[in-house]
C-alpha positions as CSV (number, residue, x, y, z in Angstrom):
1,M,27.7,226.4,127.1
2,R,26.5,223.6,124.9
3,M,29.0,220.8,124.0
4,S,29.2,219.7,120.4
5,K,29.7,216.2,119.2
6,K,31.4,216.5,115.8
7,S,32.2,212.8,115.5
8,F,28.7,212.2,114.4
9,A,27.3,212.9,111.0
10,V,24.8,215.4,112.4
11,E,26.2,218.0,114.8
12,V,24.5,217.5,118.1
13,S,24.6,220.2,120.7
14,G,24.2,219.2,124.3
15,K,23.2,215.8,125.7
16,A,19.8,214.2,125.9
17,R,18.9,212.1,128.9
18,P,16.5,209.1,129.3
19,G,13.0,210.2,130.0
20,M,13.2,213.4,127.9
21,S,10.8,214.0,125.1
22,L,11.9,214.4,121.5
23,V,10.4,217.4,119.9
24,M,10.8,218.7,116.3
25,T,9.9,221.7,114.3
26,G,9.4,221.8,110.5
27,E,8.5,219.0,108.2
28,V,10.9,216.2,107.2
29,A,12.4,216.0,103.7
30,L,11.6,219.6,102.4
31,S,15.1,220.2,100.9
32,G,15.3,216.5,99.8
33,T,11.9,216.9,98.0
34,V,13.2,219.9,96.1
35,E,16.4,217.9,95.1
36,L,14.3,215.0,93.9
37,L,12.0,217.3,92.0
38,R,15.0,219.0,90.2
39,S,16.7,215.8,89.3
40,N,13.6,213.8,88.3
41,E,11.3,216.6,86.9
42,K,10.4,214.8,83.6
43,K,9.4,211.6,85.3
44,L,7.4,213.4,88.0
45,K,5.6,215.5,85.4
46,E,4.4,212.3,83.8
47,T,2.7,211.2,87.0
48,L,1.9,214.1,89.3
49,P,-0.1,217.3,88.8
50,D,1.7,220.5,88.1
51,T,0.1,222.2,91.1
52,L,1.6,219.6,93.4
53,L,5.0,219.9,91.8
54,G,4.8,223.7,92.0
55,R,4.1,223.6,95.7
56,A,7.0,221.2,96.2
57,G,9.3,223.5,94.3
58,S,8.6,226.3,96.8
59,F,9.7,224.3,99.9
60,L,13.2,225.9,100.1
61,Q,11.6,229.0,101.6
62,F,10.9,226.9,104.7
63,I,14.3,225.5,105.4
64,S,15.8,228.0,107.8
65,V,16.0,226.9,111.5
66,K,17.9,230.0,112.8
67,N,14.8,231.2,114.7
68,D,14.1,227.7,115.9
69,I,17.6,227.4,117.4
70,E,17.2,230.7,119.2
71,V,13.9,229.5,120.7
72,A,15.5,226.2,121.7
73,V,18.5,227.9,123.4
74,R,16.2,230.3,125.2
75,S,14.0,227.4,126.3
76,M,17.2,225.6,127.6
77,V,16.6,222.3,125.8
78,A,19.1,219.7,126.8
79,S,20.1,218.8,123.2
80,F,19.3,219.8,119.7
81,C,20.4,219.3,116.1
82,E,19.4,220.5,112.7
83,V,18.2,217.6,110.7
84,G,20.0,217.5,107.4
85,D,21.7,215.0,105.1
86,G,20.5,211.5,106.0
87,G,17.1,212.7,107.1
88,I,15.3,212.4,110.4
89,Y,16.4,208.8,110.9
90,R,20.1,209.8,110.8
91,A,19.5,212.7,113.2
92,L,17.6,210.5,115.6
93,W,20.5,207.9,115.5
94,D,23.1,210.6,116.0
95,M,21.3,212.3,118.9
96,A,20.9,209.0,120.7
97,A,24.5,208.1,120.0
98,A,25.7,211.4,121.4
99,A,23.6,210.7,124.5
100,G,24.6,207.1,124.9
101,A,20.9,206.3,125.0
102,G,18.1,205.0,122.9
103,V,14.9,206.5,121.4
104,D,11.3,205.4,120.8
105,V,9.9,207.5,118.0
106,Y,6.3,207.3,116.6
107,L,6.4,207.6,112.9
108,G,2.9,208.9,112.6
109,R,3.9,211.9,114.7
110,I,6.7,213.1,112.4
111,P,5.3,215.9,110.3
112,I,5.6,215.4,106.5
113,R,4.0,217.2,103.6
114,Q,1.7,215.3,101.2
115,E,3.8,216.6,98.2
116,T,6.8,214.9,99.7
117,V,4.9,211.6,100.3
118,E,3.7,211.6,96.7
119,I,7.0,212.5,95.1
120,C,8.9,209.9,97.2
121,E,6.3,207.3,96.3
122,V,6.7,207.8,92.6
123,L,10.5,207.6,92.9
124,D,10.5,204.8,95.5
125,V,12.5,206.8,98.0
126,D,12.1,206.8,101.8
127,P,11.3,210.4,102.8
128,Y,12.6,209.8,106.3
129,K,16.1,209.2,104.9
130,I,16.6,212.2,102.6
131,D,17.9,215.7,103.3
132,S,15.6,217.4,105.8
133,K,17.1,220.9,106.2
134,G,14.4,223.0,107.9
135,C,13.8,220.6,110.8
136,L,15.1,221.0,114.3
137,L,15.2,217.9,116.6
138,M,15.3,218.7,120.3
139,A,15.3,216.8,123.6
140,C,13.7,218.4,126.6
141,D,12.1,217.7,130.0
142,D,9.0,219.9,129.4
143,P,7.7,219.4,125.9
144,E,4.5,221.4,126.5
145,A,6.5,224.5,127.6
146,L,8.7,224.1,124.6
147,R,5.7,223.8,122.3
148,E,4.2,226.9,123.8
149,A,7.5,228.8,123.3
150,F,7.3,227.9,119.6
151,I,3.6,228.8,119.3
152,L,4.5,232.3,120.6
153,Q,6.9,232.6,117.7
154,G,4.3,231.5,115.2
155,R,5.8,228.0,114.7
156,E,4.5,224.6,115.5
157,A,6.5,222.0,117.4
158,F,5.7,218.3,117.5
159,V,6.4,215.7,120.2
160,I,7.5,212.7,118.2
161,G,8.9,210.3,120.9
162,E,11.2,210.0,123.9
163,V,14.8,209.2,124.9
164,T,15.1,205.8,126.5
165,D,17.6,204.2,128.9
166,S,18.3,201.4,126.4
167,N,20.6,201.5,123.4
168,D,17.7,200.7,121.1
169,R,16.8,203.3,118.5
170,V,13.2,202.3,117.6
171,I,10.6,203.6,115.1
172,I,7.1,202.6,116.1
173,T,4.3,202.4,113.4
174,G,1.0,201.2,114.9
175,G,2.0,198.2,116.9
176,T,5.2,197.5,114.9
177,R,8.6,198.3,116.3
178,R,11.5,198.6,113.8
179,F,15.1,199.3,114.7
180,L,17.3,202.0,113.2
181,S,20.7,201.1,111.9
182,P,23.9,203.2,112.4
183,R,23.4,204.7,109.0
184,G,19.9,205.9,110.0
185,S,18.0,203.3,108.0
186,T,15.4,200.8,109.3
């Protein structure tokens, strides 16, 4: 059965290994976007269209990963964790720490909704660091087979990077490499 590393902020099941691909389902910051909207509604209404705010307010319907976990377990992924508090950066850090490995992640491959981008821009918040319930981060040997398993369930999965044999946890944007810190920030 899967081992659980509870000493990390995000509960990581299993252990990723260098050379594995990092795959995720869902979009980052959906639950965090709703929280930001609720706590800053007046300010956001002054700047953003009601239609955009209305769409963002409906994001909670997309935050269950129960079915995604079932697909991950059936697909025998090596490791997985639900992205939550601290965002995708925290989940990447914790998965790498649980594996005793590093990660190279391509920021442009991480799915994010335009509503999230705009709300975070107005509030000067990094969307990759806020609550991201609704995402599942996985490490596997065969990302295409895993993506196909999700497609059969009507869900997209995205290859966002790979596990490395270094201890570096790196976010790559274009040709720029930034390092994550233990708290999941860059």
